[in-house]
GUBA-995957 format. One record per atom (N, C-alpha, C): residue in one letter; x, y negated, z. Coordinates in steps of 0.05 Angstrom, whole numbers, plus 5000, padded with zeros to 4 digits. Layout:
BEGIN
aXYZ;...
//
This chain:
BEGIN
m528548855151;m527448615149;m525248575171;e526248355187;e524748315218;e521348175219;l519248375229;l517448195227;l516848035242;a515747775241;a515947525264;a512647665274;n513447555303;n510947645323;n509947435330;h507047265330;h506346945333;h504846945356;h503247305354;h502647295383;h503747195409;s502547035426;s502647055447;s503347365464;q504847495493;q504447595504;q502747705518;g500247525516;g497747555538;g495647665521;a496147565483;a494147655471;a495447945468;a496747965465;a498348265449;a497648405471;a497748345494;a496948525515;a494748645513;a492348425510;a489748425513;a488948625487;a490348535463;a489248705441;a488949045449;a486449145446;a485449345449;a485349575432;p486949875428;p486049965398;p483250005401;r481749955374;r479750085363;r478350505358;p476650395374;p474650635375;p476450835345;h475150795328;h476050915301;h479450945300;d481450865303;d483050875309;d484051035332;e482751105351;e482651275371;e481851545370;a480151545353;a478151775346;a479551865316;a481351735307;a483451825287;a485752015292;e486251815322;e488751965323;e488952185343;l486752245358;l486452475374;l486752775350;a484452705318;a483252925297;a486452905287;g489352735292;g490552745278;g492153035271;a492453165299;a493253505299;a491753665266;g489753535264;g488853755239;g489153675203;e490553405207;e490653205184;e492953405167;s492753315141;s495253355130;s496953125128;e499253175116;e501552965113;e500552775093;e498852795072;e497452535049;e495152555074;q494352625085;q491652385102;q493052285124;r495052315130;r496552255162;r497351935133;n499051985113;n500151715101;n498351625098;r495751705084;r493851395079;r492751325096;f491951445122;f491751365141;f492751075150;l496451225164;l497251045168;l497350645154;v497850705119;v497950375109;v494450335109;l493450535117;l490250345118;l490950175148;r491150305163;r491450125193;r493549925188;l496450005173;l498249685171;l497049495151;y494549515134;y492449415124;y491549245143;e490249355159;e488849215182;e489849015189;a492249185209;a493149025226;a495048715202;l495348775184;l495848525173;l494748255163;n492348435160;n489248185148;n488148075185;a488648265202;a488848155231;a491147995241;r492247985231;r495047745228;r497047825261;d496348145262;d497248315286;d499448365287;a501548215289;a504848275285;a505548535297;r504348515328;r504648745338;r504049035333;r501749065326;r500849325314;r502649365286;a502349155269;a504349135242;a507649295255;q509449215260;q511049285277;q512249525273;e509649675289;e509849905297;e510050125284;l509150035261;l507450205235;l509950195214;l512449995206;l514349965191;l517149955205;a518750095190;a521650145199;a522349885203;p524149765219;p526549565220;p527849405198;d528149715182;d530049535158;d528249655133;l525849615137;l524449605111;l525149535089;e525349725067;e525449505045;e523749425022;w524049255004;w522549014999;w522548884968;w520549124945;w521649024915;w519548814904;f519648654893;f517648494877;f517448404851;h515648564839;h515448414815;h512148314815;g512647954800;g510447774794;g511447534803;p508847394793;p509347074794;p511647024825;p513346924831;p513846804863;p511446754882;a510246514863;a508746354893;a505846684905;r506746844891;r504647174900;r507047264917;q507947154935;q510347384952;q508047334971;h506647354972;h504647404999;h504747645020;m505547875019;m506348045033;m509147985049;m510447895042;m512847845044;m512347595066;r510947505053;r509847165080;r509347305111;l507247555097;l505847695120;l508147785146;l508747995124;l511248125139;l513447915163;t514247755147;t515547505160;t515247345182;g511747345178;g509147065195;g510046905180;t509946745162;t510746555156;t507746445134;e505946725127;e504146665116;e501746545135;t500946265123;t500046085139;t496646045115;n497645885101;n495745755082;n496445945050;d494146035027;d494946195008;d494945944979;g494745584994;g495045434975;g492145334958;d490945534966;d487945534950;d485445434966;g486045344984;g484545245000;g483445555026;g484445655018;g484945935051;g486145835071;g486146145090;g487446025115;g488646345114;g489446425086;g491946655076;g490846865064;f493146995043;f492047235024;f491247405040;v488647645044;v488147865044;v488347995027;f489948235035;f490048505016;f487748705026;s485048725016;s483748995013;s484149084996;p485249394996;p485549544974;p482649644969;r481849674941;r479649774932;r480250094925;s482250104921;s482850534918;s485350534929;v486050814939;v488750894955;v488951194951;d491051274939;d491751524927;d494851584942;v494751854947;v497051974961;v498652124942;f501852064943;f501952364927;f505552404941;g505352624959;g507052654987;g507152444993;s510052265001;s511352085014;s509751855000;t508451904979;t508251564969;t505451514971;v504651294980;v502351154988;v501250904954;i499450944944;i499150744922;i497050664936;a497050314934;a494750224944;a493349934921;e491250014911;e490949744879;e489049574900;g488549394891;g486549134895;g486748914876;a484448724883;a484648454868;a483548274878;d483748024862;d482247744881;d480847714852;d477747804844;d476447744821;d477447374825;a476547214841;a475247024842;a478046784823;r480846954839;r482846794829;r485246984815;q482747134802;q483547304771;q486447424786;l486947424809;l489647644806;l489547934820;y491248054804;y490948374811;y492648454819;w493448714848;w496648774853;w495049014861;v498549114859;v498949444871;v501049484891;h501049674909;h503249784927;h503649984925;a506050084923;a506550324932;a509350334956;w508050504975;w509050444997;w509450774998;t513150715009;t513951025019;t514551115050;v513251275055;v513351355085;v516251575089;g516851485110;g519251675119;g518851945136;p519752125142;p519752245146;p519952305186;d520252085195;d518951975226;d516351795225;g515651725204;g512251755203;g512551445204;v514251255201;v514750965187;v514350985163;i513350635159;i513050655132;i516050525128;t517950535104;t520450495105;t521250335082;q520050365054;q519550155032;q516550055019;l516949845012;l514049844991;l515549604961;r514149714948;r514149654918;r511349464917;e512549194904;e510149074908;e509448974879;y507248934864;y506848894829;y504548704838;f505248434826;f501648254831;f502448174788;n499648204783;n498648204763;n501048294743;t500048564741;t502548824733;t500949094726;d500749084703;d500149354688;d501749664704;l500949854726;l502950064734;l503050234724;t505150524724;t504250704716;t506350914739;v505051154742;v506051254759;v507051454759;t509351534748;t509851814744;t512151954754;l511752234750;l513352424766;l516252574746;l518152464755;l520052544740;l520252864730;s520253134756;s520353374760;s518653434774;a516653454752;a514053564768;a514053834782;t516154014768;t516454254789;t517354284811;a519354024816;a520354054845;a518953944877;t516853824858;t515353644877;t512153794873;k511853964862;k509354054855;k507454074878;s508054144901;s506454254916;s505953934939;a507953774930;a506853494941;a504653344925;i503653394904;i502253284885;i499953534880;a500253704894;a498253894882;a494653884884;a494153674906;a492053624915;a491953274931;p492653074914;p493252844922;p490052804931;k490552564952;k488852524965;k487752214961;q485952234954;q483751934941;q482151894954;d480851604942;d477851534949;d475751614936;a473851484926;a471951474904;a472451304884;s474351084887;s474050834866;s477250984856;s478651204858;s481751274854;s482051134829;s484251194826;s484851164791;s488051304780;s487051544802;s489651734787;s489751854759;a492251904747;a490551954719;a492352174713;p492352464717;p493452734718;p494252644674;s496852874681;s497252854653;s496653124636;s497553094607;s497253454608;s500753454600;a502253324614;a505153474600;a505253714609;s507853794607;s508354024616;s509853974646;s510254204660;s511354294680;s513954124684;s515554224665;s518054174664;s519653834658;g516453674642;g517653404639;g515853144647;p516452904641;p515452684662;p512152754662;k511452774686;k507452774692;k506952564702;c505652404683;c503552184698;c502052264721;l502052084738;l500152164765;l498451904764;w499051674764;w496651414771;w497451254754;q494751144745;q495250804722;q493650664732;s494950324728;s492950184747;s490550224724;r488350074741;r484450054731;r484849774742;r483749664725;r482749384718;r480249344707;a478649154721;a475649184708;a476649054677;d478548794686;d478248614660;d479748744636;r480549044645;r483249114621;r482449074593;a479949134587;a479449104553;a479748874549;h480048524572;h480648374552;h482648184564;k483848334578;k486048144584;k488448404593;s490348214576;s494148314580;s495448304610;l496848434611;l499048354636;l500748524628;p503648464642;p506248604639;p506048904643;g507249074632;g506949344648;g510149394657;l509349574680;l511749704690;l512250064692;v513750234701;v513650504705;v515150464724;l513650654750;l515350724773;l515251044772;a517351054768;a517651374774;a519251514789;i517751684811;i517851764835;i517852044839;
//
């Protein structure tokens, strides 16, 4: 998948790294793999919401694998990645992804967010490759997601201490280490009175 760049060369050259980006990069040597993966995904959202194709392209593999579940009209991320997202159809200037929570399980980064005004809920499951770029995205719109680990023993070290923010929706399971383990579940404010299709993602 190629990311279209709609910025002129002059605008790209004028774009300077943000101070907090520089500070985070300088401190990168002391970060864990989970911390680096989380920061990488947050940088991607920042670049996409700023419509900065050059910065976003640096964080993505050229052959990014993308999978979507939800209403076809809500394929905003695909349009952002290809540079075709111009208007969201609701009077705005394009969809903005602002994660409410970001949890990391080894190379998998789960981001969750919502647009309450339009009753939209989304989950992104990003995969970070060994070379430090994003290689895969599984996107869910208006879908309740459960993330499970098929072999807890094989990847115990990767999930021993998942990095998460204050609004984390990780859901530890009491399943034995030899069986499937529930790592994460959707957390929606309207879950009590609104039902959505449910899917399970096994990692």
